[in-house]
C-alpha angles and dihedrals in degrees: 000000000000089000090056092058096061090100092058096076090116093064092042085055089059089057091049092050092047092052089051091051096048113131092024118115095241097041115114117238100189121048116184114197108194137188137146125262112314091009096129102263099136092039089053092052090049090052090051090049092050093044094055101029092104096034126114094253123085112254123200127183153315093232113187116214092198093066108036136046112262094234090057092049091046091057093046094049095048093046092051093051098040092050093052121098110273094230095057126093112236133214119197121190119203119182123204095356090163088070086083091061089061094048110102109307093343095258093127087066093055092043090055090047092051098042102036117012095046091055093046093049093048091052090069094208100080130084113199116203113196133184124209140164090240137014112290110231099145097095114140100184112086096216092051094045097052092046096048127098131182123216127180120230097224127212116265117277121247092254092052091050089049091055090049092046093053090053088052092045090241131135106269096213092049092047091054093043090055098040104029083210096297109150097217093051089051089051089054090049090052090053094044114015093182097045110157115249093240091054091049090050090052092050091049093050092047092048097052103026100039113135096020122121117257092252092050092048089055091050091050092052093050092045090051088073090063124077086204129001148169132192093266089059094045096047098076090044090053090045088231128155117251093248137136090247091057093056096044091048095049095041087061090052092047090051088053090054090048092051088049088056093239101115139018139183110262106206093191093063096028096235145083120267139172113268090228123037091203091060091048093050094047090053092045090053089058090055090050093050094045098046118003093179092053089048091054093042092055091050092048092053092044091049090054092048095050094042087055090048090050089065086077098081094191090064098037092118089064097049110029099081093045093046091054095040095053093041090053093048092048092054100034110125095008105062125003102277094206094058093047093051094044091050091051091052092049092048095046103036094092092063094059100072093125097045120131091245098187090058092041093054091046091052093047097046094045100039089248089309097318120101092197091057090050091051092047092049091049090052091049094049099036124238095273095052092042091054092044091053090047091054092048092052093045091050091050091049091050092049091049091051091052092050091051091050091050092051091049091051091050091050094052 
């Protein structure tokens, strides 16, 4: 998998910069590189180890918190650092540190933070590189918290997958279409280049949904069809009654997905979303393969829901991307999705006079804060329709600004 990591030079550069800035007030002491299962965390640590094995700084690890008791690792880490020459910079590698958060009530994590990380951070000569399945924001110690930084290990870019595919004598476009750049999926492809789609879907579901209850797995698969979602959006799709028991039942399942590290509440968009778009899209593809009609039905219902929500101009920034995404998915392959979505924008634009256009344009141009969603939506609509919708929204925003300025001048 080392070949697959060639595209990750930008996050290796963060490590290099952080080592350079050690002992400076603004230099980070704890770097958490996070990704879901199979996302390349351990491989990344091994690359860091190999890169700096012959360097002047002292390197210790990786230590894997899935395989050894935390108290044993705590002793080993502290001994390695304390025994090192004082004048040397030190690099400590900790794999799967978040495993301690899922041990009992999570107290082993905070014990390790208090007994080990706090001392290493206060030394000022030690960079701690951590891997986790989700960003680590639970720090209690002030010194650790202000010196910590989270960075996502992204999926591989199309050009990196193409390079790998050529080495494997595979079609680059097909390799990327199947894997979406996910390292574990590429590893499966390497083992079995002609793996059947249904077998790949099963492996994907087992990788990301392992350990979840059957009901929560079903919820995760349905939610994977949504770039962002909340229970109000899921309820019509699930054909559930709007009752108190529905919300309490599904809140418990959502909390299970949050603990798993699959989803989180994004306050900026006011909805839940998958932490990694690649994971969401791989799971959604399984739904499409298993039941295409169900896939289309869910998108049709979701399109209707978000189009209805888009009638509330004041909250358009929270519904526009989803309305267009689900409409495009519902029509993809039947009627040209770009024309359908463009026509809906043209027919509805006049009702959005009071929309917060700055936020609306931000949501549209960023895929509601997710570049992968923007790219997927552009592919669904086609470049021409995507550009046409962009121009329509920008024109509406400009017109609204002029009206506001005119009103302000009249009121002076």
